[in-house]
C-alpha positions in Angstrom: 51.9 -0.9 180.1 49.0 -0.1 182.4 45.4 -0.2 181.3 44.2 3.5 181.2 40.7 2.6 182.5 41.6 -0.4 184.7 45.1 0.3 186.1 46.6 -1.6 189.0 45.9 -0.3 192.5 49.6 0.7 192.8 49.4 2.8 189.7 46.3 4.6 190.9 47.8 5.1 194.3 50.8 6.7 192.7 48.6 9.2 190.8 46.8 10.0 194.1 50.0 11.0 195.9 51.0 14.7 195.7 53.6 14.9 193.0 54.5 17.5 190.5 54.3 16.3 186.9 55.3 17.5 183.5 53.1 18.2 180.5 54.5 17.8 177.0 52.7 19.6 174.2 53.7 20.0 170.6 54.8 23.4 169.4 53.6 24.4 165.9 57.0 23.3 164.5 56.6 19.9 166.0 59.2 20.2 168.8 58.2 19.3 172.3 57.3 21.9 174.9 57.7 20.5 178.4 56.5 22.3 181.5 55.8 21.4 185.2 52.1 21.1 186.1 49.8 19.6 188.7 47.6 16.9 187.1 44.7 14.8 188.2 43.9 11.3 186.8 40.4 9.9 186.6 40.8 6.2 185.6 37.1 5.5 185.5 36.6 8.2 182.8 39.9 7.7 181.2 40.7 11.4 181.6 43.5 13.5 183.0 43.1 17.2 183.8 45.5 20.1 184.2 44.3 23.5 185.4 46.2 26.5 183.9 45.9 30.0 182.8 44.1 30.5 179.5 46.9 32.6 178.1 49.7 30.0 178.7 51.8 28.6 175.9 50.6 25.1 176.6 47.1 26.2 175.9 48.1 28.0 172.8 49.9 24.8 171.5 46.8 22.7 172.1 44.5 25.2 170.4 46.9 25.6 167.5 46.5 21.9 166.8 42.9 22.4 165.8 39.4 21.4 167.0 40.5 17.8 167.6 43.2 18.9 170.0 46.8 17.8 170.3 48.6 14.6 171.3 50.2 15.2 174.7 51.7 13.4 177.6 51.8 13.9 181.4 54.5 12.3 183.4 55.4 12.1 187.1 58.4 10.6 188.7 59.5 9.7 192.3 62.9 8.1 192.4 62.5 4.7 190.6 58.7 5.0 190.4 57.3 6.8 187.3 54.0 7.0 185.4 53.1 8.5 182.0 49.7 9.1 180.6 49.2 9.9 176.9 46.2 11.0 174.9 44.5 13.8 173.0 44.1 17.1 174.8 41.5 19.8 174.4 41.0 23.1 176.2 37.8 23.4 178.3 36.5 26.8 179.4 33.0 25.9 180.7 32.7 27.1 184.4 31.4 23.7 185.5 34.4 21.9 183.9 36.8 24.4 185.5 35.2 24.1 188.9 35.3 20.3 188.7 39.0 20.3 187.8 39.7 22.7 190.7 37.9 20.4 193.2 39.9 17.4 191.9 43.1 19.5 192.2 42.3 20.3 195.8 41.6 16.6 196.6 44.9 15.5 195.2 47.2 18.3 196.4 45.5 19.1 199.7 45.1 22.8 198.9 42.9 24.9 196.7 44.5 26.3 193.6 45.2 30.0 193.6 42.5 32.3 192.4 42.7 32.8 188.6 39.8 34.3 186.7 41.3 33.3 183.4 41.7 29.6 184.4 40.9 26.9 181.9 41.2 23.1 181.9 43.4 21.0 179.7 41.4 17.8 179.5 43.2 14.8 178.1 41.3 11.8 176.8 43.7 9.0 177.6 44.7 6.1 175.4 48.0 4.9 176.8 49.4 4.5 180.3 53.0 3.5 181.0 55.0 3.3 184.1 56.5 1.5 187.1 54.7 2.5 190.2 
C-alpha cells in the first residue's frame, strides 16, 4: 500500500502519465457504478479530481450520499502496472475549483478539456492508495 500523501516517486510518475482511469461510485442501492474518466492526483494535498458534467450519473450518486459525500475509488492500469486511490468524494461547483481542475487536467493529459458550461469537479479526499507502479 502506498502512502496517499507521501507516495513513491514511481507511483507519482505513473499518475502523471496520460492514462484513462475508472471511477467507481455507489448507486443508491449500494451496487457499484464504474465509468471511464480522466483523473488528476495531488499527493501533497491528498486529493484526486475528476471533471465531469453536472448532470452525470456519477455526480448524482455522490450527491445522493448526502453532504458528507460518498466513498469512491479511482483506478488506472497499464499492463502489469496499476494504481487505485480511495476516499470520500464531494461535488464542487465553485468556478475557481472548476478552473483549477481544468488546468490540472490539461497539465496531465496535454490538452484542454472540451468546453462544458455545466462542468463540475468531483473532489476526492484520499485515505488509501494501492498499486504496483
